[in-house]
N, C-alpha and C positions, 0 to 999 in steps of 0.2 A: 486380519479378518476380512472375509469376502462376503458381500451382500448380493453378488450378481451371479447369474448362471451362464454367463458368456465364457467362451473359451479364451485362452490367453491371446490367440491370434485375432479373434474378433475384437477384444478389448483394445489391443494395440492398433487395429485399423481405425476404430472410433477415435482414439486419441490422436492418431496421425491426421485424420481428416479434420478434426477440430483444430489442431495446431495450424494446418494450412489455412483454414478459414480465418482464424484470428490473425495470423501473420499478414494475410492479404488485407484485412480490415484495418490494421493498426501500423503497418510498416510506414515509417516516416512521420508519424504523428509527433507534434512538437511540444506537447505540454508536460512531458515526463511520464505519460501514461501510454507509451508506445509499445510496439512489439517487443523490443528488447527488455523493457520492464516486465512484461508478461512472461517472456522466456525465462528471465531470472527467477521470477516467482514460481514458475512451473518446475524448474530444475531444483530450486531450493526446497520446494514442497516434496519432491520425490526423495530428496536426501533426508529430510526430517521425518517423512512417513516411514522410512526404513527403521527409525528408532521408536516408532509407535505401533506396536503389534495390532492394536485394535482399529487402525485406520485402513479403510478399503482403498486400494491403490487406484482403481478406476475412478471412483468418486473424487478422490484427492486430486488426481491429475486434471479431470474435467473441471473441477471447481477452480483450480489454479488458472487454467487456460481461459476460463470464461468469467473470471471474477470482475473484470472491467469491461465486459462486452457491451454494456450500455450504462456506464457509470452515471449516477444521479447528478454529478457535478456538471455533466455535459448534456443533461436532458431535463433542464428546468427543475431540478430537485426531485424528479420523479423516482422514488425508491423502488418502484416495481418495474421500471424499464429494463433493468438487468435480468431479473428473473424471467420476464416475458421473452426477452431475446434468447436467453439460454434454452428455455423450453422449446421455442420455435425451432432452434437449430437441432437440438437433441431429438426432438420428435421426428424431424426429417430424416435422422439417421436410424430411426426405430429403436432408440434406446429405451429400456424398460422404465416404467413409471416410477418405480422405487428409486432408481438412480437419479432421474430427473428431479424428483422432489428433494433429494439430499443436496444436489447441486444448487437448486434454487435457495435452499436454506443457507448454504454457505454465502451466496451472493447477498442475501438479505441481511445477514448478521455481520459481515466482515468489516464494514466501514467503521472508522473512528467517528464518534458522534459528538465529541466535546469532552473536555477534561473532566467535567462533572457528571458524565454519563457513562455508566458501566456498559461494556460491550462483550458479555460472555458469549462463547460459542457453544452450541448445544450438541455438537458431534465431534468426535476425534479428528475427522477429516477437516472440519471447519477450524479447529484449533491449529492444525498444521498449516493450512493455507493462510490463515490470518497471521500466524507467526512469520511465514515467508514473505508476505506482503509488507509487514512492518519492518522486517530486516532490510528490505529494499528502500525503506524511508529513512534509514539512519546510515551513518558512515559517509564516505566520500560521495558515493552515488546518491545517497539521500540528500546531501547538500545540493548537488547539481540538480536533482529533480525538483527540489523546493524552489530554486530560483528560476528554473525553466517554467514551472507552473505559474509563479508570480509574474514573470514576463508575459506569459500567455494571457494572463488576466489583466495586464496593465497595471500591476501594483508596484509601488516604490520599493526599493531595497529595504529601507529602514527609515523610521521617523521616531526619534526619541520622545516626541510629544504624544505619541499614540501608545498607550500602555497595553500589554497583553491582557487577554480576558480568559478566565476559566469558564468556558461556556457550560451552562447547566442544562441545556436542552439541545436536541439535534437541530431544531428549527433555528435557534440562535447561531449554532455553528455553521449551518448552511448559508446564512446571510452574511457571514464574516467577510470583510473586504480589507482587512488590516494589511500593513506592509509585510513583506515576506519574512523578515527577521522575527516578527511576532510568532510566526508559525512554529519556530523552534521551541518557544516557551509555552505555547498553547497546545502543542502535540508532540513534536519529535523527541524532546528531552524526557518525555514520560513513557515512551513506548517500551523501553527496556523492562520497566517494572510491570508491564502488562502482557508479557509473553507467557505462553503456556508450557512449552516443551523445554526440558533441560538443555537439549542440543541448541535450540535457538537462543536461550539465555547465555550460553557460553559464547556463541558467535557475537552476540550483542555487546559484550563487554568492550571489545576493542572499538567497535563502531560508535558506541556511545561516547567513549573517550575522545574520538575524533571530533564529534559534534562539539564537545566542550572546548577542545583546543581551537577549533575553527572560530567559535564565537568569541573567545578571548582575543584572538588575533584580529578578527573583523572589527571589534569595538576599539582596539588599540589603534588600528589604522583609521577608523572613522574619526576618532578624536585627534589623530596626528601624534599619538603618544610615542610612536616609533621614530619620529623625526628628530634630527639634532636640534638642540636648543637654539632659538633665535637670538641674535645679538641684541644687547640692550639698545633701545632707541635713544638717541641723544636728546637731552633736555632742550 
């Protein structure tokens, strides 16, 4: 479905300019929210959108490219920083208002807000981009990104004394400072069940299994359960 009156060439030019803008802004970023993350979400969104006839391609691609343009995690919790930045950029390209509004909606709705907080998307484009973003949070890359972000925030890898929390409000989730491993139980292990598109759910199966295997191995090594038995200490 198309909601725009642009020609294909005009739409491609807007997407290309936006990709260049985001690449320049995020290349080399070290928290796991870098250009490569955005590139993967963009490409995954394009693939998923091909399976959703009602998703507008331009809105989907711009939403994917701009979904982290000013993430609240790096802007003192300001949830409107992203929509403002996207609007400023797209307005400068003279993108029509209807497209800008739909991209803003994707950015406002996309974030995980806590295990006890529903995060429905109100547009098919939003469902596609949210699925793509969540697929990049699970599997091998998801593990790497989780620990990259934890290191960026100065969090310990694991602390068995700190129990995971099922946050029941976005404000509680935003204030979370728990060890990185808790993030798996508070978010990552629950993303598979919150995907919208059948194509994303199929991809998630293997990636989710990797998370479970990783956690099992991590905890075995943490407790030294993979080591040979120590000899008995003489009396």
